[in-house]
Backbone bond lengths (Angstrom), bond angles and torsions (degrees), N, CA, C in turn:
res aa  C-N    CA-C-N  psi(-1)  N-CA   C-N-CA  omega(-1)  CA-C   N-CA-C  phi
1 X - - - 1.454 - - 1.535 111.25 -
2 X 1.327 117.29 -38.17 1.462 119.48 179.50 1.528 111.95 -64.95
3 X 1.321 116.12 -32.12 1.468 119.36 177.73 1.528 110.13 -65.25
4 X 1.334 116.02 -44.57 1.469 119.92 177.94 1.527 110.09 -62.94
5 X 1.325 116.30 -44.21 1.459 120.90 178.02 1.528 110.14 -58.68
6 X 1.306 117.44 -39.91 1.469 121.83 178.65 1.525 111.26 -57.06
7 X 1.304 116.44 -38.15 1.464 120.56 -178.04 1.525 112.16 -62.23
8 X 1.342 117.29 -25.18 1.467 119.60 179.32 1.525 111.81 -68.45
9 X 1.328 117.23 -13.39 1.463 120.97 177.20 1.529 111.76 -69.17
10 X 1.326 117.13 -6.72 1.468 120.52 179.11 1.530 112.72 -91.04
11 X 1.333 117.60 1.77 1.468 119.45 179.06 1.527 111.55 -61.39
12 X 1.320 117.23 -54.21 1.471 120.34 -178.71 1.531 111.43 -61.85
13 X 1.357 119.02 -44.97 1.462 117.85 176.63 1.535 112.99 -60.73
14 X 1.327 116.79 -35.96 1.470 119.72 177.90 1.527 109.85 -61.96
15 X 1.331 116.11 -49.42 1.465 118.71 -179.68 1.526 111.06 -62.03
16 X 1.326 117.19 -35.42 1.458 120.14 177.63 1.529 111.17 -69.03
17 X 1.331 117.49 -35.12 1.462 121.63 176.47 1.532 109.75 -62.35
18 X 1.342 115.75 -45.00 1.472 120.59 177.38 1.527 109.41 -62.69
19 X 1.325 116.90 -46.00 1.467 120.90 -178.48 1.521 111.67 -63.60
20 X 1.328 116.96 -41.49 1.463 120.84 179.02 1.522 110.49 -61.54
21 X 1.330 115.91 -40.02 1.459 121.07 178.27 1.528 110.79 -62.87
22 X 1.336 116.52 -47.31 1.467 120.97 179.88 1.525 110.99 -66.88
23 X 1.328 116.93 -41.59 1.471 120.32 179.55 1.528 111.38 -61.78
24 X 1.336 116.05 -40.97 1.462 120.12 178.28 1.530 109.52 -60.62
25 X 1.353 116.70 -45.63 1.467 120.36 -179.79 1.530 110.81 -61.05
26 X 1.321 116.33 -39.20 1.472 119.89 177.68 1.522 111.09 -62.30
27 X 1.337 116.38 -44.55 1.470 119.57 178.60 1.527 111.56 -61.27
28 X 1.331 115.56 -26.22 1.467 119.92 178.87 1.522 112.22 -89.31
29 X 1.342 117.70 7.76 1.456 121.63 172.30 1.523 116.43 104.19
30 X 1.316 118.47 2.50 1.466 120.33 178.34 1.530 108.63 -79.55
31 X 1.328 116.30 137.41 1.452 121.96 176.18 1.533 109.74 -50.96
32 X 1.337 118.69 133.99 1.462 121.09 -175.73 1.528 114.64 -53.44
33 X 1.319 117.96 -45.02 1.469 120.07 -179.29 1.524 111.22 -68.46
34 X 1.313 117.20 -37.56 1.465 120.92 176.86 1.520 110.53 -64.69
35 X 1.327 116.36 -43.31 1.461 120.49 179.40 1.516 111.24 -62.26
36 X 1.338 116.90 -45.84 1.456 121.22 179.73 1.521 111.14 -63.28
37 X 1.332 115.97 -47.79 1.465 120.22 -178.15 1.527 111.12 -62.81
38 X 1.319 117.32 -41.26 1.459 119.84 -179.62 1.522 110.86 -67.33
39 X 1.327 117.12 -44.90 1.467 119.93 -179.76 1.527 110.77 -60.71
40 X 1.318 116.89 -46.43 1.468 120.70 179.47 1.523 110.43 -61.83
41 X 1.327 116.79 -46.06 1.463 121.23 -179.16 1.528 111.99 -63.91
42 X 1.325 116.44 -41.01 1.457 120.02 -179.48 1.530 111.01 -63.01
43 X 1.335 116.59 -47.97 1.463 119.26 -179.21 1.529 111.34 -67.90
44 X 1.322 117.50 -33.97 1.472 120.67 175.20 1.523 109.79 -62.10
45 X 1.320 117.22 -45.48 1.467 121.64 -179.81 1.519 111.90 -62.57
46 X 1.322 116.92 -39.56 1.457 120.97 178.35 1.526 110.27 -63.15
47 X 1.340 116.19 -43.02 1.464 120.29 179.17 1.521 110.95 -64.61
48 X 1.314 117.48 -38.73 1.471 121.30 179.36 1.524 110.05 -63.40
49 X 1.323 117.28 -42.47 1.471 120.32 177.92 1.521 109.92 -59.14
50 X 1.323 117.16 -46.91 1.467 120.89 -178.35 1.526 111.90 -66.32
51 X 1.334 117.43 -30.42 1.469 121.86 -177.56 1.521 113.37 -86.88
52 X 1.304 118.32 -7.88 1.463 121.53 -178.74 1.526 109.79 -64.46
53 X 1.341 116.67 129.38 1.472 118.59 178.53 1.530 111.08 -53.59
54 X 1.322 115.66 133.13 1.459 121.13 179.92 1.518 114.30 84.37
55 X 1.342 117.22 -0.06 1.471 119.95 179.29 1.521 109.81 -65.36
56 X 1.289 115.29 151.87 1.468 120.66 175.69 1.529 109.22 -63.93
57 X 1.322 115.77 160.05 1.459 121.12 177.00 1.530 109.73 -63.16
58 X 1.341 117.66 149.73 1.468 120.04 -178.35 1.529 115.26 -50.94
59 X 1.350 120.74 -40.79 1.469 117.13 178.31 1.530 112.85 -62.90
60 X 1.317 116.46 -33.37 1.471 119.66 177.56 1.525 110.01 -70.82
61 X 1.335 116.50 -41.15 1.467 119.57 176.42 1.529 110.25 -60.15
62 X 1.331 116.30 -40.48 1.470 119.86 178.63 1.519 111.05 -62.32
63 X 1.319 116.33 -41.66 1.465 120.16 178.53 1.526 110.79 -64.17
64 X 1.327 116.31 -43.86 1.464 120.20 -179.50 1.531 112.47 -67.33
65 X 1.326 116.93 -24.87 1.468 120.48 -179.59 1.523 112.59 -77.99
66 X 1.331 116.68 -9.13 1.462 120.92 -176.48 1.526 111.25 -102.55
67 X 1.308 115.11 116.65 1.452 121.16 172.84 1.526 107.29 -89.26
68 X 1.318 116.64 138.02 1.467 120.08 179.17 1.527 108.92 -54.63
69 X 1.327 114.84 122.68 1.460 120.32 -178.87 1.521 113.60 77.45
70 X 1.336 116.79 7.03 1.458 120.91 -174.38 1.525 114.18 -89.40
71 X 1.310 113.98 -178.49 1.459 121.56 -175.98 1.523 112.17 -65.80
72 X 1.338 116.45 -46.85 1.463 120.10 -179.98 1.520 111.46 -64.79
73 X 1.312 117.09 -38.76 1.467 120.19 177.30 1.524 109.97 -61.84
74 X 1.322 117.11 -40.64 1.459 120.97 -179.64 1.520 111.09 -62.48
75 X 1.323 117.87 -47.60 1.465 120.52 -178.88 1.526 110.53 -67.29
76 X 1.326 118.43 -40.53 1.468 120.57 177.65 1.525 109.93 -60.08
77 X 1.318 116.60 -42.56 1.464 120.64 179.59 1.529 110.32 -61.79
78 X 1.331 117.04 -46.64 1.458 120.76 -178.17 1.527 111.75 -64.19
79 X 1.337 117.34 -44.47 1.463 120.25 -179.55 1.519 111.56 -69.05
80 X 1.319 116.95 -39.48 1.467 120.73 178.97 1.526 110.28 -66.21
81 X 1.311 117.47 -40.72 1.467 121.28 179.64 1.528 111.59 -61.60
82 X 1.325 116.53 -27.44 1.470 121.01 179.38 1.525 111.40 -96.25
83 X 1.330 116.86 12.62 1.471 122.75 179.37 1.521 112.86 57.49
84 X 1.300 117.24 29.77 1.459 121.56 -176.85 1.526 111.44 -57.96
85 X 1.302 117.47 -45.44 1.466 120.86 -177.76 1.522 111.27 -70.89
86 X 1.320 117.14 -37.30 1.468 120.84 176.31 1.524 110.13 -64.30
87 X 1.322 117.37 -34.93 1.455 120.80 178.39 1.528 111.70 -65.37
88 X 1.322 116.34 -35.08 1.469 120.28 176.28 1.528 109.39 -63.01
89 X 1.323 116.90 -46.68 1.469 120.76 179.09 1.528 110.75 -62.55
90 X 1.315 117.63 -40.22 1.467 121.36 178.50 1.524 110.79 -63.37
91 X 1.315 117.03 -42.22 1.465 120.81 177.88 1.529 110.47 -62.59
92 X 1.324 116.63 -41.21 1.466 120.05 177.84 1.523 111.43 -65.19
93 X 1.330 117.32 -37.23 1.466 120.53 174.73 1.528 110.12 -57.44
94 X 1.313 116.45 -43.47 1.455 120.82 179.22 1.514 112.75 -63.76
95 X 1.326 116.55 -39.03 1.465 120.76 178.17 1.532 109.74 -65.41
96 X 1.326 116.49 -45.16 1.471 119.57 -179.72 1.527 110.30 -60.97
97 X 1.312 117.06 -43.98 1.469 120.10 178.39 1.530 110.00 -59.58
98 X 1.311 116.56 -43.05 1.465 120.52 179.09 1.517 110.78 -60.21
99 X 1.331 116.86 -47.02 1.470 120.36 -178.71 1.530 112.10 -66.37
100 X 1.306 116.25 -30.46 1.469 120.42 178.61 1.533 111.90 -81.52
101 X 1.334 116.32 -6.19 1.447 120.55 -179.91 1.516 113.71 77.93
102 X 1.338 116.59 21.29 1.481 119.92 179.88 1.511 110.74 -90.92
């Protein structure tokens, strides 16, 4: 149960990820409300795909979302090179330790 509870610590980072995406679009000239609405809708749609009964596991969905030489492959490469995903796991380890009183 503490492991599941630990996962809820990603709520604020998720909202910040959405906000960062919308803020970037605004800086590039997209109307603020359009940028926010699109970012929210896009991430909602991605979550719905992953939650669909019978959907492939998220790592497989991530692989399928990447076209060789494509945009998603580029961002995955950049984030992976900076250990972004490993940092998420490390942060969750810290939350679990905190909840366990370690």
